N, C-alpha and C positions, 0 to 999 in steps of 0.2 A: 486771386488772393494769395498772400504769402503768410507763412507761419514762422514763428521765431522761437528759438531756444536761446536764453540769455544768461549771462553770469554777472551778478552784481557783487560789489564789495561794500560792506557797511563801515561805519566809523570805527569799529573795533577790529577791523581787518578780516572779519568772517565773510565767507563767500556764500552766495545764495543763487540757486539755479531755478529758472522759471520758464514758462511757456506762454505764448500769447499770439494772437492774430494781429494785434496792433501794438507794436513796440513803443511807439512814441506816447500813446495814451497810457500804456502800462507803466512806463517810467515816470510819468507825471503822477499817476496814482501812488506809486511807491514813494515818490518824493513828498507827497502831501500827507503821508501817514495813513492812507486808506486801509492798508492791510496790516493786521495786528503784528505779524512776525517782524516786520521791518520798521514799524512805527516808532519804536523806542531806540532803534539803531541808526536813525538818520543822522547826518546825510548819507546817501548812498551814491555809488559811482558805477556806471556801466563799464565793465571790463572787456566783455566779449559777447558776440552773438553770432548765431548761424541762421540762415534763412532757408526755408523749404517751401516747395510748391504743395507738397502733400501734408495735410494735417496729421495723418497717421505716422508719417516719417518723423515729424517734429516731436510728437508725443512720445514715440518710441525712443528717440534720442534723449529726451529729458528723463524718461524713466530709467534708461541705462546709466546715465550720468549720476542719477540719485541712488541707484541700487548697487551698482558695481564700482567698488573703490578703485580698481585698477584702471577702469576707463576714465574716471574722474581724475585720477593721478596723472594719466597720460595727457589729459587736457591741461592740467596745471603745469606739467612739464613743458608743454608746447608754448605756454603763455608766461614762462618764468620771468622774462624781461619786462613784460607788461605788468605783471604782478609786482615786480620790484619798483617800477615807476609809480605804481598806484599806492605805494607806501606813504607817499606824501599825504598830508591831511586832505581828507575828502571835502 
């Protein structure tokens, strides 16, 4: 089984970090408005994801991205061109 840490962009340009073991299903759930946080921010767009064999590694990566601003800023810096491209309407 694989585990995923993913980055979504909402219609207002805000980024959302999440963790799941089924990325395809989770994206459908976000798109359908199942989760309160993004339900009013739809549509959403997948910007980036990382895959892990270890659930613990994936959860730790998600935690660090959410907790430590410098790690999150580093990821955003690595994705600067992708984030620019995603400025188009979602």
